[in-house]
C-alpha positions in Angstrom: -3.1 12.5 -27.7 -5.1 12.0 -24.5 -3.8 12.7 -21.0 -3.0 9.7 -18.8 -5.3 9.3 -15.8 -4.2 6.9 -13.1 -6.6 6.0 -10.3 -5.8 4.2 -7.1 -7.9 2.1 -4.8 -9.8 4.4 -2.4 -11.6 3.8 0.9 -14.7 5.0 2.8 -16.4 4.9 6.2 -20.0 5.7 7.1 -19.4 9.4 6.6 -16.7 10.1 4.1 -15.3 8.8 0.8 -11.6 9.3 -0.1 -10.3 8.6 -3.7 -7.1 9.8 -5.3 -4.9 9.5 -8.3 -2.5 11.3 -10.7 -2.8 13.0 -14.1 0.1 12.8 -16.5 0.9 14.5 -19.9 0.3 12.3 -22.9 3.1 9.7 -23.4 3.2 6.7 -25.7 5.7 4.9 -23.4 4.0 5.4 -20.1 3.0 1.9 -19.1 5.2 -0.7 -17.4 5.5 -3.9 -19.5 5.4 -6.7 -16.9 6.8 -9.5 -19.1 9.9 -7.9 -20.6 13.4 -9.4 -19.9 16.6 -7.7 -18.7 17.4 -4.6 -20.8 13.8 -4.2 -21.9 12.6 -4.6 -18.3 15.2 -2.0 -17.1 14.0 0.4 -19.8 10.4 -0.1 -18.8 11.2 0.5 -15.1 13.1 3.7 -15.9 10.2 5.0 -17.9 8.0 4.9 -14.8 10.3 7.5 -13.2 10.3 9.8 -16.2 6.6 10.7 -16.3 5.5 14.3 -16.7 2.7 15.4 -14.4 -0.1 17.9 -15.1 -0.5 20.6 -12.5 -3.8 22.4 -11.9 -5.7 20.1 -14.3 -9.5 19.9 -14.0 -10.6 16.6 -12.6 -14.2 15.3 -12.1 -15.4 12.6 -9.8 -18.6 10.7 -10.6 -20.1 8.8 -7.7 -23.8 7.9 -6.9 -25.2 10.4 -9.4 -23.0 13.3 -8.2 -20.3 15.0 -10.3 -17.7 16.8 -8.2 -14.9 19.0 -9.6 -11.4 19.6 -8.3 -7.9 20.4 -9.7 -4.6 18.6 -9.4 -1.7 19.7 -7.2 1.7 20.8 -8.5 2.8 17.2 -8.9 -0.3 16.1 -10.8 -1.8 14.4 -7.7 -5.5 14.8 -6.9 -7.6 13.7 -3.9 -11.3 13.9 -3.2 -12.4 13.8 0.4 -16.2 13.8 0.0 -18.9 13.7 2.7 -21.3 10.8 2.0 -24.9 11.8 1.9 -26.1 8.3 1.5 -25.0 4.9 2.7 -22.7 2.9 0.4 -22.4 -0.9 0.3 -19.8 -2.9 2.2 -16.9 -4.3 0.2 -15.6 -2.9 -3.0 -17.5 -0.2 -4.8 -17.1 1.7 -8.1 -16.3 5.3 -8.9 -15.3 7.2 -12.1 -13.0 10.1 -12.7 -12.5 12.1 -15.9 -10.1 14.9 -17.0 -9.4 16.9 -20.2 -6.2 18.0 -21.8 -6.1 20.2 -25.0 -9.7 19.2 -25.8 -9.0 15.4 -25.3 -11.1 13.8 -22.5 -10.2 10.6 -20.7 -12.5 8.8 -18.2 -11.4 5.9 -16.0 -13.0 3.5 -13.6 -11.7 3.0 -10.0 -12.8 1.1 -6.9 -12.9 1.9 -3.2 -13.6 -0.2 -0.1 -16.0 0.2 2.7 -14.9 -2.5 5.1 -17.4 -5.2 6.0 -18.8 -5.0 9.6 -16.3 -6.6 11.9 -13.4 -5.6 14.2 -10.2 -6.5 12.4 -7.9 -4.5 10.2 -4.4 -5.2 8.8 -1.6 -2.8 7.8 1.4 -4.2 6.0 4.7 -2.9 4.7 5.7 -4.2 1.2 9.5 -4.3 0.6 11.2 -7.1 2.5 7.9 -7.7 4.4 6.4 -9.8 1.7 8.2 -8.8 -1.5 11.9 -9.7 -1.4 13.7 -6.4 -2.3 17.0 -6.4 -0.4 16.4 -2.9 0.8 19.5 -2.9 3.0 21.7 -3.3 0.0 21.1 -0.4 -2.4 23.0 -1.9 -5.4 21.3 -5.3 -5.1 17.9 -3.6 -4.7 18.4 -1.6 -7.9 19.8 -4.6 -9.8 16.7 -6.7 -8.9 14.3 -3.9 -9.8 16.0 -3.3 -13.1 16.9 -6.9 -14.2 14.1 -9.0 -12.7 10.7 -8.8 -14.3 7.5 -9.3 -12.3 7.5 -13.1 -12.9 11.1 -13.4 -11.6 10.5 -11.3 -8.4 10.2 -13.5 -5.2 7.9 -13.5 -2.3 8.8 -14.9 1.2 7.7 -18.4 1.7 4.6 -18.7 4.0 3.5 -15.1 3.5 0.5 -16.0 1.3 -1.2 -18.5 3.6 -0.6 -16.2 6.6 -2.1 -13.1 4.8 -5.0 -15.1 3.4 -5.8 -16.5 6.9 -5.6 -12.9 8.3 -7.9 -11.6 5.6 -10.6 -14.2 6.5 -10.1 -14.2 10.3 -13.4 -14.1 12.1 -15.4 -14.2 8.9 -18.3 -16.6 8.5 -19.2 -15.6 4.9 -16.8 -16.7 2.2 -17.0 -13.5 0.2 -16.4 -11.2 3.1 -12.8 -10.1 3.8 -11.1 -8.0 6.5 -9.7 -4.6 5.5 -6.1 -4.7 4.3 -3.8 -1.7 3.7 -0.3 -1.8 2.2 1.7 1.2 3.4 5.2 1.6 1.9 8.0 4.1 1.2 7.9 2.9 -2.5 6.7 5.7 -4.7 3.4 5.9 -6.6 5.5 5.2 -9.8 5.5 1.5 -8.7 1.8 1.2 -8.0 0.8 -0.9 -11.0 3.8 -3.2 -10.4 2.8 -3.8 -6.8 -0.8 -4.4 -7.6 0.1 -6.9 -10.3 2.6 -8.7 -8.0 -0.1 -9.1 -5.2 -2.6 -10.4 -7.8 -0.1 -13.0 -9.2 0.6 -14.3 -5.7 -3.0 -14.1 -4.5 -2.3 -11.7 -1.6 -5.4 -9.9 -0.1 -6.7 -7.1 -2.2 -5.7 -3.9 -0.4 -5.7 -0.2 -0.5 -2.2 1.1 -1.3 -0.7 4.2 0.3 2.7 5.1 -1.2 5.2 7.9 -1.3 5.0 11.0 -3.5 5.5 10.5 -7.2 9.0 10.8 -8.7 9.5 12.4 -12.1 13.2 12.3 -12.8 15.9 9.6 -13.5 17.9 10.8 -10.4 14.9 10.1 -8.2 15.0 6.5 -9.4 18.4 5.9 -7.7 17.0 6.7 -4.3 13.6 5.0 -4.7 12.2 3.7 -1.4 14.7 5.6 0.7 14.8 8.8 2.6 12.5 9.9 5.4 9.8 7.4 6.3 7.6 9.9 8.2 4.9 9.7 5.6 4.3 6.0 6.6 3.7 7.1 10.2 1.2 9.8 9.0 -0.7 7.4 6.7 -0.9 4.7 9.3 -2.1 7.2 11.9 -4.7 8.4 9.5 -6.1 4.9 8.8 -6.4 4.2 12.6 -8.2 7.5 13.0 -10.5 6.9 9.9 -11.6 3.5 11.2 -11.3 3.8 15.0 -13.5 0.8 15.7 -11.1 -1.7 14.2 -8.4 -3.7 16.0 -5.2 -3.5 14.0 -2.3 -5.9 13.3 0.8 -4.2 11.9 3.2 -6.2 9.7 6.7 -5.0 8.7 10.4 -5.8 8.8 13.6 -4.7 10.4 15.4 -3.6 7.2 14.5 0.1 7.8 12.3 1.9 10.4 9.2 -0.3 10.8 9.8 -1.4 14.4 10.3 2.2 15.6 7.4 3.6 13.5 5.1 0.9 14.9 6.3 1.6 18.4 5.2 5.3 18.0 1.9 4.2 16.6 1.3 1.8 19.5 2.1 4.5 22.1 -0.6 6.7 20.5 -3.1 3.9 19.9 -2.5 1.4 22.8 -6.0 0.0 22.7 -6.4 0.0 18.9 -3.4 -2.1 18.0 -3.7 -5.8 18.8 -0.4 -7.2 17.4 2.9 -6.3 15.7 4.8 -8.6 13.4 8.4 -7.8 12.3 10.3 -9.9 9.8 14.0 -10.5 10.5 15.9 -9.7 7.3 19.5 -10.2 8.4 21.4 -13.1 9.9 20.5 -12.1 13.5 17.9 -10.0 15.3 18.6 -6.3 15.7 19.1 -5.2 19.3 17.3 -1.9 18.7 14.3 -3.6 17.1 14.1 -6.0 20.0 14.1 -3.1 22.4 11.2 -1.4 20.5 9.2 -4.6 20.5 9.8 -5.2 24.2 8.4 -1.6 24.8 5.4 -2.5 22.6 4.8 -5.6 24.7 4.7 -3.5 27.9 1.6 -1.9 26.4 -0.1 -5.4 26.4 0.2 -5.6 22.6 1.3 -9.0 21.2 4.6 -9.0 19.2 6.4 -11.5 17.0 9.9 -11.0 15.7 10.3 -13.8 13.1 12.6 -15.1 10.4 10.2 -17.6 8.8 6.5 -16.8 8.1 5.5 -20.2 9.6 6.6 -18.8 13.0 4.2 -15.8 12.4 1.4 -18.2 11.5 2.0 -20.2 14.7 2.0 -17.0 16.7 -1.2 -15.8 15.1 -2.9 -19.0 16.1 -1.5 -18.8 19.6 -3.0 -15.4 20.3 -6.3 -16.3 18.6 -6.0 -14.0 15.7 -6.5 -16.9 13.2 -7.9 -20.4 13.6 
């Protein structure tokens, strides 16, 4: 049997290309079956957290006539950070990665983005920002994850027109979109599910930056929880990688987004243009309001909203969208 090679959407600027993925041991039941119901959906979800990774596996990147070799880390993760010797086109571009296990080779196609020329970038959380996940209630979150297949999972009303408007803001050409990143505490195990969900609902195509892969059933029961410091590190990296962009940060008050975004704004007071926080409970959180007030003192626009139509109205008010 061939090893399993999973590639994620990468990204590039004028000087550097970054692509990444995982290598797993052969497994007949590795893929999530999106259409299964109830018990079969639960079984498929649990399989995603019982993958066996391949450490120190040889991995080869093919890009623009170059073939570059590296090896996976202990958790099967690999990452290529490659200086670009030649200019690459704007928009989405292709790359290929191959690996071999016990004489069996597998080669996969991936894509990466070099943002179109412009000045806007968008970073959004996932759970309870656009995907209804009930993060504050662990048992309800696990129930929905296990028993609701991808067609039964819900998106907040008004998110799609808001995000679509943001993705085309300031663009004169129809095929040009602004750079979008989805940064979440969900693990890489859920990557294919998240991509499929965003495609079904016609959300902007984005680079996903998720949490370290989980490989045991016990890890499943704490999915999306724990320390959220990795989100801070990843958002900080994006802002440093594309320093010429003005960013809008979108999140919710179910966990730490208001406070993470406050820290980011204090470090990048010129780079961040606006912060949007969805209210997930019956009332606004005092601590979140305090964080947003602090952000506003840096002359950064904020919107603490219950309904996405409020966010759309605010984006029009500050001239972010037409």
